[in-house]
Every structure is written in C-alpha cells, then in structure tokens.
N, C-alpha and C positions, 0 to 999 in steps of 0.2 A: 699436410705435407710433413714428411719425416726427413730430418737432416741431421748432420753433425751439430752438436751444441756449440754455441759461441759464448764468448765472455759476457755479453750483454744479456744472456738468458738466465744467469744464475740468480738474480733477484727474484724473478718470477718463478723459477724452479723451486727456490726455498719456500715460497708461499704455497705452491702447489703441493709440495711434499708434506707440509704441515696440515694441509686439508685431508689428503689421502691417508696419512698416518697420523690420526688425531692426537696420539700421545707422544709424538716425536718432539724432541727439544733440540732445535737447531736453527742457526742463523745463516744468512747469505754469506757472511764472512767465513763462517765455519765450513760451509759447502765449498767455497772457493779454495780454502786452505787445504781441504782434503784432496781436491783435484790437483792442486799445485805441488803437493809434497809426495804424491804417489810415485813410487820408484819405477824405474824403467822396466823392471822384470814383471810388474803388474800388467803392463800393456792396457792400462785403463782407458776406456773411451766412454763418451757421453753422447746421447742423442736427444733431440727435442722434436716434439710434434706440435705443429701450430695449425690453427684454423682461423682464417680471417685476420691473421696477424696476432692472434692470442695464443699463448702457450697452453696447450691442453694435455700434453704428455711429456714424460721425462724418463729416461732410462740410462742405465750404466751397466757395463760388463767388464770383467777383469779377471786376472789370476789372483787368488788369495795369497799374497806374498808373506803373510804372517804365519802361514802353516807350511811345515816341511813337506806335506803331501801335495801342495800346490794345486788344489782344485780350482775350477773356475767358479765365478758367481755372477749372478745377474739380478737386477732389480728394475721393475717396470711400474710406473705410477701414471694413472690416467685420471683426469678431472672427472668428478661424478657426472657432470652434464655432457661429457663427451664419450661416454661408454657405449658399448654395443654398436660402434660405428667403424670398427676395424683398427682403431688407433693402437690398442694394446697389442693386437696381432702383429701389426707392422713394426712396432718397437721390439717385440719379442724376436721377430725374424732377424732384425739387425743384431741384437745381442747374441743370438745363437750362432749366426754366421761368423761373428767375430771370434767366439769361443771355439767353434769348429776349426777355424783357420789356425788358431793357436794350438790345437791338438790336445786340449785338456781331456782327461779321462772321466772326470767327475764334475758335475755342475750343481751348484747349490743355489737355492732361491728362498726368499721369504715372502709371505703374503699375509694380508689381513685374513681373519677367520671367516669371512662371509662365504656363502655357498658358491657364488659365481667365481670367486678366486680359487676356491678348491677345485671346481670343475675344470677351470682353465689349466691349472697346474697338472691335474691328473691327465688331461687330454694331451698334454705335451710330454707325457711319459715320466713325470716326477712322482715320487712316493713321499708321503708325509713321514718325516723321521722324528720330529720332536716338536714340542710346544713351549714357547717362552711366555711366562706369566708376566704381565705388566702390573705393577702395584704402585699405589700412590698414597701420600700422606701430606697433610698440612703441617709443615714444620713448626708452625706456631703452637701446635699442641704438644710438642715434644719437650719434656723437661730436661734441663741440664743434668749431667751426672753428679751424683752426690758422694759416691765412693769410688776411689781410684785404686787399683792394685798397687802395692808398694813397689817402688823402683820404676814406675811407668810414667813417662813424661809425654804430654800431648803437645804437638807442634804443628804449625801450618806447613804444608808441603813447600811453600815458597822459601822457608828457612833451611831446607835440607839440601844436601848434595843430590842432584837428580840421579846420579849413578846408583845411589843406595835404593832409591824408589824403583828404579828400573829393575834391579836385581830382585827386589821384593815382588814386584808385579810379575816378572817373568816366572818365578816359582809358583806364585798363587794361580796364575792363568793356566798352568799345566793341569791343575786339578778341577777346573771349572767344567761341569758337565756340558756337553754340546756335540754337535755333529763332527766338527773338525777341531783338533787341538791347535791353540795359538802357541806354537813352540819354536818359532824361527824368526824372531824379531830382533834385529840388531839394535844396539843402543842408539845409534844415530837416527834410525828410522823411528824408533819409539819416541825419541825426543821431539821429532817433528810431529808425529801423529797425535801424541798425547800432551806432552809438557808444553809445547808451543801452540797447541790448538787455541784459537782465539776465544772460544767459549769456556775454556777451562779456568776455574777460579782457584788459583794456587794458594791464596790466602785463606779461603773458606775450607778447602780440602785439608783433612787432618790425618796425621800419622801418630802412632804410638811408638815411642823411642825407649829402648832399654839398653843401658850401658853404651849410649851413643849410637846405637844401631836402630834403624827403622825396621820394625817387625810386623806392623799392621798398618793399613791405611784405608781411607775412603776418599774417592776422587769425585769431585763435583763439577758439572758443567751447568752454567746458568744461561737460560734463554730469555726471551721477551715475555711480557704478559704475566710476570710473577711466577714463572715456571722454571724448574731446574731438574736435573737428573743426576743420581749417583751412578756414575758409569761403571765403577768397579770398586769393590771392597774385598780386600784379601789380607791374609795373614801367613807368615812363614810357617811351614809345617811344624817346626819345633816349638812354636808358641801358640798353637791352637788349643782350644778347650779352656782358655783362661778368660773368656769374655771380652777379648780385645777388639774383635770385629764390631760387637755391640757398642763398645766404648767409643771407637773412632767414628762410627756412623752416626751415633747420637750427637757427638760434638760437631760433625759436619752439618747435620740438620739444624742444630741451634744456630750455627753461623749463617745458614741459608735464610732462616727466619729473620735474622738481623739485617739481611740485605733486601728484605721486602718480598721474598719468595713465599707464595701461598700454596704451591703444589710441587712436591718433589716426587718424581717417579723413579722406578728402578725396574730392571728386567732380569729375570732369573729362569733358567730351565726348570720345568715343573718337577724334576727329580732332585733338585738341589735343596734338600730338606734343611741342612744346617743354615743356609743363608735365608731361606724362607722363614725359618723360626726366628732369626734375628729381626727380620723385617716386621713380623707379627708383633714382637715385643715392643717395637717402636711405633706401632699403630698403622703400619701399612695395610692397605686392603686392596684386593684385586680390582683393577679398573679396565682391563683389556687383555689381549693376548696377540701373539704373532705366531704363525705356523712356519716351520722350517721344512724345506723339501730338498730332495737329492735325486739326481739321475746319473748313472743307473742306480 
C-alpha cells in the first residue's frame, strides 16, 4: 500500500534510508526537521509504502527552493527485500504526478550506482548528468595542524555570527560544480536548513577568521554509530589558494575524532578537483558514489 507519509513513519523511514543509502549520515530528528522547515514554495510531499504493516518504501518530491531555476526533484528508496514487486514504480508514479501538477520544467533525481537503478532512471526518461564521489576517512588518523598562516584564527562556528557564515556559504556554494546552482537561499531559510539542523555540530565545525571576518569554513554533521559527514567546506574567492580549506577541514576532523567519530564521509562532484585534492591530502579515500540524473 502506498499512501501519504505520517508523522509516525519518520523513525522507520530514517532506518530504511540508512540501509538503501549505506553512506548516508542522518537521524530521525534530522529527517523530521527537514520536513518541518521546508518552505511553502517547495510544495514538498512524502509518501510511504508498507507491506503487512512494515515500511518498505519511502519517497519525496518537491521544488528545489534553493535554486533560482526552481527545478523539481524526487527521491525514491525501497528496502532491498521489497524490490521487483512494483513498490518503486508506485512511489515514482506519485512523485511524478505531484511534480507534473506543479508544472516544473526540469526534474532532478539521484540514485545509487547499481545497474537496476540505472535502468529504471533511463526507462523514465532521465539522463545521467554527473557523478558524486563519496569519500571517507577515519578522523583518528588525521594529525592536527602544526603551521597556521599568520593572521588566521580558527574558531568554532558556534562562536560566530551566523550571518557571516551565511554570506561565506552563499558565495562558496555558487562555485560548487553540480547540475543546479544553489543560488537563491534566504538567510532565514539557510538558518533553519543548516544552522539549526539537529545533526549539525556547531562546536566541532570550524571557520578560519581573518581580521574578524569568517573567510573559510568546514561544516560537520554527526550521526550515530561513530559516523559523521563534512557537509560543506568553502572559502571566499578572495582568500582561495592559501590552504585555508585544508586548514579548517583538518581542524574539523580532529574535533570529530575527539567526539568518538570513526568515519567521516564527504561528497564531491567528480570534476571538483580542488576539493578532491584537499580530501586526498587528509587521507580520504573513495568509498562509494551517487549518480545524478535530469529530465529533460
């Protein structure tokens, strides 16, 4: 049975998503928070599929409100033991009907790299546009920095004015390779989506501050089971090429290790050579990938 999701579904949905997407770092409270703070312009909806009272599928579709292009996006996840029984098709039908009703011109989707997911996306008219590399490192193997550029202070995000971090993040995100630019996020929405996200560790996340201004930062979300993810690392354009991204990411990883984290993952477009180089210097190694798709 496929139906609109209910509040009581979110705990099981978080567990299911962590199985389907094995490198995902997310909690039930984080999933609920994302749903609760989605703006009305996103028209975000969720669906659940159940079999014998057990949640076996989860899907969501919405307008990407963080992009001025306003594409639609969908994500469908089905438990491994419930596949090839029409669950994914039923959920996809709900998502696509919703986006059609909204009149979006472009629909984005992400899948795992397995052949079955590729075939299903292609059959629905999607084309593969890019690949995101998932890399991981044990932060306990990362040594603290020994040399810091003069005039650079490292501070936890929790000690900074969030408006500064918002401005830094907004500029950095415009230069991140990807299918759709994240170029239309208001401060209030950013504050809810990132700063107040319950999995964000503002004390462990680190910024480089020069003359009282945050110029580079690395943002950490901590999950369960000794896992975390560096969600975003970015530097203002005028301060790039000075090793600041490496500096703040290193400090964030050291903080993660102090919190008992054993694996920190990160995701980067495979064409993002500068950030991939930073990751490699810190000991990150490829552990998986996600395929991004677009229609038309």
